[in-house]
C-alpha positions in Angstrom: 0.3 0.0 -0.4 1.4 3.4 -1.0 2.2 6.0 2.2 2.8 10.0 2.2 4.3 11.8 4.7 3.1 15.0 6.4 6.1 15.7 8.7 7.7 12.6 8.6 4.4 10.9 9.3 3.5 8.4 7.6 -0.5 8.3 5.8 -1.5 5.2 3.8 -3.2 6.5 1.0 -6.6 4.5 0.7 -7.7 6.7 -2.6 -8.0 9.8 -4.8 -10.6 12.1 -3.5 -10.1 14.5 -6.5 -7.8 16.6 -8.8 -8.9 20.6 -8.5 -6.6 23.8 -10.0 -4.3 23.6 -7.3 -3.7 20.1 -6.3 -4.7 16.3 -5.7 -6.9 15.1 -2.8 -6.2 11.6 -1.1 -8.0 9.9 1.6 -5.4 8.7 3.9 -5.2 6.6 6.9 -2.7 6.6 10.3 -3.8 4.2 13.2 -7.2 3.7 11.9 -8.0 7.9 11.7 -9.1 9.0 7.8 -7.9 12.3 6.4 -7.5 14.3 3.6 -4.4 14.7 2.0 -3.6 17.6 0.2 -0.7 17.8 -2.5 0.0 20.9 -4.1 0.6 20.5 -7.6 2.3 23.0 -10.3 0.6 22.0 -13.2 -0.7 24.6 -15.7 -4.6 26.2 -15.2 -5.6 27.8 -18.5 -8.3 30.0 -16.9 -6.8 30.7 -13.8 -3.2 32.5 -12.2 -1.7 31.5 -8.8 1.2 32.8 -7.0 2.1 31.3 -4.3 -0.2 28.1 -4.2 0.6 27.0 -0.9 0.6 30.2 0.9 -3.4 31.4 -1.2 -4.2 28.4 0.6 -3.6 29.0 3.9 -4.3 32.2 3.7 -7.8 31.8 2.1 -8.2 29.2 5.1 -7.6 31.6 7.7 -10.0 34.3 5.8 -13.1 31.6 6.1 -11.9 30.4 9.5 -12.5 34.0 10.5 -16.0 34.3 9.2 -16.9 30.9 9.5 -17.5 29.1 6.9 -17.8 25.1 7.8 -15.3 23.4 6.3 -12.7 20.6 7.9 -10.4 21.7 10.0 -6.4 22.5 8.6 -4.6 20.0 11.3 -1.0 19.9 9.5 1.1 21.4 6.9 4.3 20.3 5.8 6.0 23.3 3.8 8.5 21.2 2.2 6.4 18.8 0.7 3.7 21.0 0.0 1.0 19.0 1.8 -1.8 20.4 3.8 -3.9 17.8 6.2 -7.4 18.2 6.7 -10.4 17.0 8.7 -12.6 13.7 6.5 -15.4 15.2 5.9 -17.4 11.4 5.2 -20.1 12.0 3.0 -22.1 13.0 -0.7 -20.8 15.6 -2.8 -23.6 17.8 -4.4 -22.0 16.9 -7.4 -23.1 13.1 -6.6 -26.8 14.0 -5.1 -27.6 15.9 -8.0 -26.1 13.1 -10.0 -28.8 10.9 -8.1 -31.7 13.4 -7.7 -31.3 13.6 -4.0 -30.5 17.4 -3.6 -32.6 18.8 -0.9 -33.8 22.4 -0.2 -32.3 22.4 2.8 -28.6 22.5 1.2 -29.5 25.3 -1.0 -30.6 27.8 2.2 -27.6 26.2 3.6 -25.4 27.8 0.6 -27.3 30.5 0.4 -26.8 31.3 3.8 -22.9 31.3 3.5 -23.1 33.3 0.1 -25.0 36.0 2.7 -21.6 36.2 5.3 -19.2 36.0 2.1 -20.5 38.3 0.0 -20.4 40.6 3.5 -17.0 39.9 3.8 -16.7 41.0 -0.3 -15.6 37.3 -0.7 -16.2 34.7 -3.6 -15.5 30.5 -2.9 -15.7 28.1 -6.0 -19.0 27.2 -6.0 -18.8 24.3 -8.3 -20.9 21.3 -6.4 -17.6 18.9 -6.2 -16.4 21.6 -3.4 -19.4 20.7 -1.0 -20.3 17.7 1.2 -23.3 17.0 3.0 -22.5 15.0 6.4 -25.4 14.8 8.5 -27.3 17.1 7.1 -25.1 20.1 7.5 -23.1 21.4 4.0 -19.9 21.9 4.3 -16.9 23.5 2.0 -14.2 21.1 1.4 -12.1 23.3 -0.6 -10.4 26.9 0.7 -10.2 28.7 -2.3 -11.6 31.8 -1.8 -11.4 35.5 -4.2 -12.3 38.5 -4.0 -16.0 39.3 -4.7 -16.8 39.3 -8.1 -20.3 39.4 -9.1 -20.1 37.2 -12.5 -18.7 34.3 -10.2 -21.1 34.6 -7.2 -23.4 31.5 -6.5 -27.2 33.7 -8.0 -24.9 34.3 -11.7 -22.5 31.1 -11.2 -22.1 28.4 -9.2 -26.4 28.0 -9.2 -25.7 26.2 -12.8 -24.5 23.5 -11.5 -26.5 22.4 -8.2 -29.1 20.9 -10.4 -29.5 19.1 -13.3 -29.4 22.0 -15.8 -28.4 21.9 -19.2 -24.8 23.5 -18.2 -24.6 20.4 -15.5 -25.5 18.1 -17.9 -22.9 19.5 -20.5 -20.4 19.3 -17.7 -21.5 15.6 -17.4 -21.4 14.6 -20.9 -18.4 15.7 -21.3 -15.8 14.9 -18.0 -18.0 11.7 -16.9 
């Protein structure tokens, strides 16, 4: 079984959870406890410009933490290997729930409450539905990315198109599986 280190502690890799603009996220285990290990990558992204990705993640985490966005706790940072260790939020993503026709209005109500707090702080997050997990009825934003508020990228103008089986959502599924 493959292992990855975070500050000289070994974590057994269970599976790849996903790949984003800034890194790969793995479900890992250490002493029977599950975590998410995010490995920063430096692959080019044609629609997004990065500075120092690790520093950005840490800064964004602090911004979102300060305004009370429900998200996984940052447990540890390995600067040398550019890795973050987070609590694992066990549940289905909004993307999965939309695919299975199991979206609930309470999830939309929760994202709108997040939006209110974010907009007051002049921030947007990445509203793509793979970045949100429901655990015990609560909606968690599992990414740490946030950006200065721009109306075209807010939930109502961009994200909402992916939170139900719209043509945009179905086209994405057809292309990306």
